[in-house]
Steps between C-alpha positions, in 0.01 A plus 500: 500500500311345791620156395856618563417586864339161565835324489667473842838512332426838344376641830815377673701665222328831576584455868863429416528809278336715768750366753794597279348841432452551875861403565629747242275774639618421852864535395422827324305627802794418727737676261284813488454493877874489538516779243285717723721456805843462336445696181865574427592133481197397292542799269853394416409129471215571256708752301271786597170331414373488857550815699318570825188648341454231235573226755229638725253519211573148371491361853142615538401387150605140565301445819164403350632277217724320749204423727281392207758265348583354842134438582434335164804277548402399854132441418585278203761308703262439791216411262724247328601340829141478622396340173780245529399421858136447401603261220717296740223469760247354255 
């Protein structure tokens, strides 16, 4: 299992997947935030799945995963760029 993490390509793949997951969570967080303020519109658009109470609950549940996925994506992206810079300078 540790051999899999030693490959830079696999680590970049993790960063890419975390970026996509963060983007999806961001869109969902924006939708639920809009569902809190404009609940009648979102309730009809989601066919009754997101009312005001469930939008508020899901909005708070997505905060921590959004931050975690975003941080993983940014750290891996910056780490990859610093590694590329070090290889060019040698």
